[in-house]
C-alpha positions in Angstrom: 78.0 -84.8 -78.6 74.3 -83.6 -78.5 72.2 -81.5 -80.9 73.2 -78.2 -79.4 74.3 -75.8 -82.1 78.0 -75.5 -82.4 80.0 -73.1 -84.5 83.4 -72.4 -86.1 84.9 -69.6 -88.1 87.4 -70.0 -90.9 89.4 -66.8 -91.7 91.0 -67.4 -95.1 92.9 -65.4 -97.6 89.9 -64.5 -99.7 86.9 -64.9 -97.4 85.6 -65.6 -93.9 83.1 -68.4 -93.3 80.9 -68.9 -90.3 79.5 -72.4 -89.8 76.7 -73.2 -87.3 76.0 -76.9 -87.2 74.7 -79.8 -85.0 75.6 -83.4 -84.6 72.6 -85.6 -85.5 71.9 -89.3 -85.7 73.0 -90.8 -89.1 70.0 -92.1 -91.1 70.9 -95.5 -92.7 69.0 -97.6 -95.2 69.7 -100.7 -93.2 67.5 -100.9 -90.1 69.9 -103.2 -88.3 72.8 -100.7 -88.6 72.2 -99.1 -85.2 75.7 -98.1 -84.4 74.5 -94.7 -83.0 76.8 -92.8 -85.4 76.5 -89.0 -85.4 77.0 -86.8 -88.4 77.6 -83.1 -88.6 74.7 -81.3 -90.2 75.1 -77.6 -91.2 72.3 -75.3 -90.1 73.7 -71.9 -91.2 76.7 -71.0 -93.3 77.7 -67.4 -94.0 80.5 -66.2 -96.3 82.0 -62.7 -96.1 84.8 -61.6 -98.5 87.8 -60.2 -96.6 90.7 -60.5 -99.0 93.5 -60.6 -96.5 95.7 -62.1 -99.1 95.7 -58.9 -101.1 97.4 -57.1 -98.3 100.0 -59.9 -98.0 100.7 -59.7 -101.8 101.0 -55.9 -101.9 102.7 -55.0 -98.6 103.4 -58.2 -96.5 101.1 -57.2 -93.6 97.4 -56.7 -92.9 96.6 -53.0 -93.1 94.6 -51.0 -90.6 91.7 -50.7 -93.1 91.6 -54.4 -93.7 91.7 -55.1 -89.9 88.8 -52.8 -89.4 86.8 -54.6 -92.2 87.7 -57.9 -90.7 86.5 -56.7 -87.3 83.2 -55.7 -88.7 82.7 -59.1 -90.3 83.5 -60.8 -86.9 81.0 -58.5 -85.1 78.3 -59.6 -87.6 79.2 -63.3 -87.0 79.0 -62.8 -83.2 75.5 -61.3 -83.5 74.5 -64.4 -85.6 75.9 -66.7 -82.9 74.1 -65.0 -80.1 70.8 -64.8 -82.0 70.8 -68.6 -82.5 72.4 -69.5 -79.2 75.3 -71.3 -80.9 78.4 -72.3 -79.0 81.6 -71.0 -80.8 84.2 -73.8 -80.6 87.1 -72.6 -82.7 88.3 -69.7 -84.9 91.1 -70.7 -87.3 93.3 -68.4 -89.5 95.1 -69.8 -92.5 97.6 -68.8 -95.3 97.3 -65.0 -95.2 98.0 -65.0 -91.4 100.7 -67.5 -91.7 102.6 -65.0 -93.9 101.5 -61.7 -92.3 104.2 -59.7 -90.5 101.7 -58.4 -87.9 99.8 -61.5 -86.7 99.5 -60.4 -83.1 97.7 -57.1 -84.1 95.2 -59.0 -86.2 94.6 -61.7 -83.6 93.9 -59.1 -80.9 91.4 -57.2 -83.1 89.6 -60.5 -83.9 89.5 -61.6 -80.3 87.9 -58.3 -79.2 85.2 -58.6 -81.9 84.3 -62.3 -81.6 85.2 -62.9 -77.9 87.5 -65.8 -78.7 91.2 -65.9 -79.5 91.8 -67.2 -83.1 94.5 -69.7 -83.8 96.8 -69.7 -86.8 97.1 -73.2 -88.1 99.7 -74.7 -90.4 99.0 -75.7 -93.9 99.5 -79.4 -93.0 97.0 -79.2 -90.2 94.5 -77.4 -92.4 94.8 -80.3 -94.9 94.3 -82.9 -92.2 91.2 -81.2 -90.8 89.8 -80.7 -94.3 90.3 -84.4 -95.0 88.6 -85.4 -91.8 85.6 -83.3 -92.6 85.1 -85.0 -96.0 86.0 -88.5 -94.7 83.2 -88.4 -92.1 80.7 -88.1 -95.0 82.4 -90.0 -97.9 84.9 -92.5 -96.5 88.6 -92.6 -96.1 90.1 -93.9 -99.3 90.1 -90.5 -101.0 92.2 -87.4 -101.7 90.9 -84.0 -100.8 91.9 -80.7 -102.6 91.2 -77.4 -101.0 92.0 -74.5 -103.3 92.0 -71.3 -101.2 92.9 -67.8 -101.9 96.6 -68.1 -100.9 97.3 -71.8 -100.7 96.2 -75.2 -101.7 96.0 -78.2 -99.4 95.9 -81.9 -100.5 95.5 -84.8 -98.1 95.0 -88.6 -98.4 94.7 -89.3 -94.7 98.4 -90.1 -94.2 100.1 -87.3 -96.1 99.1 -83.7 -96.0 100.6 -81.2 -98.5 100.3 -77.4 -98.5 101.3 -75.6 -101.7 101.6 -71.8 -101.5 99.4 -71.3 -104.5 95.8 -70.1 -104.4 93.3 -68.5 -106.7 93.7 -64.9 -105.3 97.5 -65.2 -105.3 97.5 -66.3 -109.0 95.1 -63.5 -109.9 97.4 -61.0 -108.4 100.4 -62.4 -110.3 98.7 -63.2 -113.7 95.4 -61.3 -113.9 92.0 -62.8 -114.3 93.0 -65.1 -117.2 96.4 -66.8 -117.0 98.4 -66.4 -120.2 101.4 -68.2 -121.7 103.4 -67.8 -118.5 101.1 -70.2 -116.7 102.9 -73.3 -118.1 106.2 -72.2 -116.8 104.6 -71.3 -113.4 103.1 -74.8 -113.0 106.3 -76.5 -114.1 108.3 -74.6 -111.5 105.7 -75.1 -108.8 105.5 -78.9 -109.2 109.3 -79.3 -109.1 109.2 -79.3 -105.3 106.0 -81.3 -104.9 105.6 -85.1 -104.6 102.1 -86.6 -105.1 103.2 -90.1 -104.0 100.3 -92.0 -102.5 97.7 -89.6 -103.9 97.4 -90.6 -107.6 94.5 -92.5 -109.1 92.3 -92.2 -106.0 88.8 -90.6 -105.8 89.2 -86.9 -105.5 87.0 -84.5 -103.6 87.3 -80.7 -104.3 86.3 -78.4 -101.5 86.4 -74.7 -100.9 85.1 -71.6 -102.7 86.5 -72.6 -106.0 84.6 -76.0 -105.9 81.4 -74.5 -104.7 81.4 -71.8 -107.4 82.3 -74.3 -110.1 79.3 -76.5 -109.0 76.9 -73.6 -108.9 77.8 -72.5 -112.4 77.7 -76.1 -113.7 74.3 -76.7 -112.2 73.1 -73.2 -112.8 72.1 -72.9 -109.1 71.2 -69.3 -108.2 71.5 -70.0 -104.5 73.9 -72.1 -102.5 72.3 -75.5 -101.8 74.7 -77.9 -100.1 72.4 -80.9 -100.6 72.5 -80.4 -104.4 76.2 -79.7 -104.5 77.5 -82.3 -102.0 79.0 -85.3 -103.9 78.4 -83.8 -107.3 80.6 -85.7 -109.8 82.2 -83.8 -112.7 84.6 -84.9 -115.4 87.7 -83.0 -116.7 85.6 -82.3 -119.9 82.9 -80.7 -117.7 85.6 -78.6 -116.0 87.0 -77.4 -119.4 83.5 -76.5 -120.7 82.7 -74.4 -117.6 86.1 -72.8 -117.8 85.6 -71.9 -121.4 82.1 -70.6 -120.7 83.3 -68.3 -117.9 86.4 -67.1 -119.8 84.4 -66.0 -122.9 82.3 -63.7 -120.8 83.1 -60.1 -120.0 84.0 -59.2 -116.4 80.6 -57.7 -115.8 78.7 -60.7 -117.2 81.0 -63.1 -115.3 80.0 -61.4 -112.0 76.3 -62.2 -112.7 76.9 -66.0 -112.8 75.7 -67.9 -109.8 78.3 -68.3 -107.1 80.6 -65.7 -108.6 79.5 -62.7 -106.6 81.6 -60.7 -104.0 84.7 -60.7 -106.1 84.8 -64.5 -106.9 84.4 -63.7 -110.6 87.9 -62.1 -110.6 89.7 -65.1 -109.3 87.6 -68.1 -110.4 89.4 -68.7 -113.8 92.8 -68.9 -112.1 91.4 -71.4 -109.6 90.0 -73.6 -112.4 93.2 -73.5 -114.4 95.1 -74.6 -111.2 92.5 -77.3 -110.5 93.0 -78.7 -114.0 96.8 -78.9 -113.4 96.3 -80.7 -110.1 93.9 -83.3 -111.6 96.5 -84.1 -114.3 99.1 -84.7 -111.6 96.7 -86.9 -109.6 96.0 -88.8 -112.8 92.2 -88.8 -112.6 89.5 -88.1 -115.2 86.7 -87.3 -112.7 86.3 -85.6 -109.3 83.5 -84.8 -106.9 82.6 -81.6 -105.1 82.2 -81.4 -101.3 80.8 -78.5 -99.3 82.7 -79.7 -96.2 86.0 -78.2 -95.2 88.2 -76.8 -92.5 85.2 -75.3 -90.6 83.7 -78.7 -90.3 86.9 -80.5 -89.4 87.4 -78.1 -86.4 84.2 -79.5 -84.8 85.2 -83.1 -84.8 86.9 -84.5 -81.7 90.6 -85.4 -82.3 91.2 -88.9 -83.7 93.4 -91.2 -81.6 97.0 -91.5 -82.7 97.7 -94.7 -84.5 99.6 -97.2 -82.4 103.2 -97.7 -83.5 103.9 -101.3 -84.6 107.0 -102.7 -82.8 109.9 -102.8 -85.2 111.3 -106.3 -85.9 114.7 -106.9 -84.3 117.4 -106.7 -86.8 119.6 -109.8 -86.9 123.1 -109.4 -88.4 123.8 -111.6 -91.4 126.6 -113.4 -89.5 124.2 -114.3 -86.7 121.6 -115.5 -89.2 124.1 -117.9 -90.7 125.1 -119.1 -87.3 121.5 -119.8 -86.3 120.8 -121.6 -89.6 123.8 -123.8 -89.3 123.3 -124.6 -85.6 122.6 -128.4 -85.0 119.2 -129.3 -83.7 119.0 -130.5 -80.1 118.8 -134.3 -80.3 118.3 -135.0 -76.6 115.1 -136.9 -75.6 
């Protein structure tokens, strides 16, 4: 891996993200730690709202108008790639395309625009790739939460969960501010979900919901990944930001940092959902990470863990026979 610019594109339910990054030597405080480790450093990130999830909710397929809009976004991204000489490594599509009834039509249109065939990935793979991206920066004993427009992925490195609930999907079902029906919705959703192995661990929130939350909390007018990366917040902080946003009109909400391009309509649903997830994970604090699927797509695959040989099972009658067998007394 050298310093050549590499790129990926994440086509989600609410937005499309272009990442251009490079692998660089990791700077450590210990001079003797010369392990020649490379870390992925973002050079350019662009977000364009596409709202594919709206079509899925309303008609089950991606409409011609939305495909045309998506094609225009991909054409812009291709121009950025060529201008910077970046090498596009992967284009991934997530929940909206997992549910769309016309995936081939959309894939063909995107391929023509970006000159690479996109791949629809499963929710579980999305969770694993997201976890990998955060692990490279913050270590492995963590849980990642990625709240997207149409689904939410959680991963602890061993187990990856994909829950078909996202900020845009909730907005379409409940409006900008969830009402009394939200408690029943959460109760029904969690019936089928097990958080075994994920509770009481450090939590990292990634995705548009996390970035927007951090920008409002810090009052950052522009996206600054260095200021946001690793930011720690408490549940009280989350509740205060949620209350602040909820008390504003739709117009004033759209003026808050990080809530442009339609994010102001879905952010409250995303924050309600985050609060419920944190309760289930039994944590009082969490951190924000600007990493995500687009970063995970650039890392080389990790080797599969070696399977430990299973101990031979000895029947109880054989154990008794072995225990009662006389020792060899020969000399």
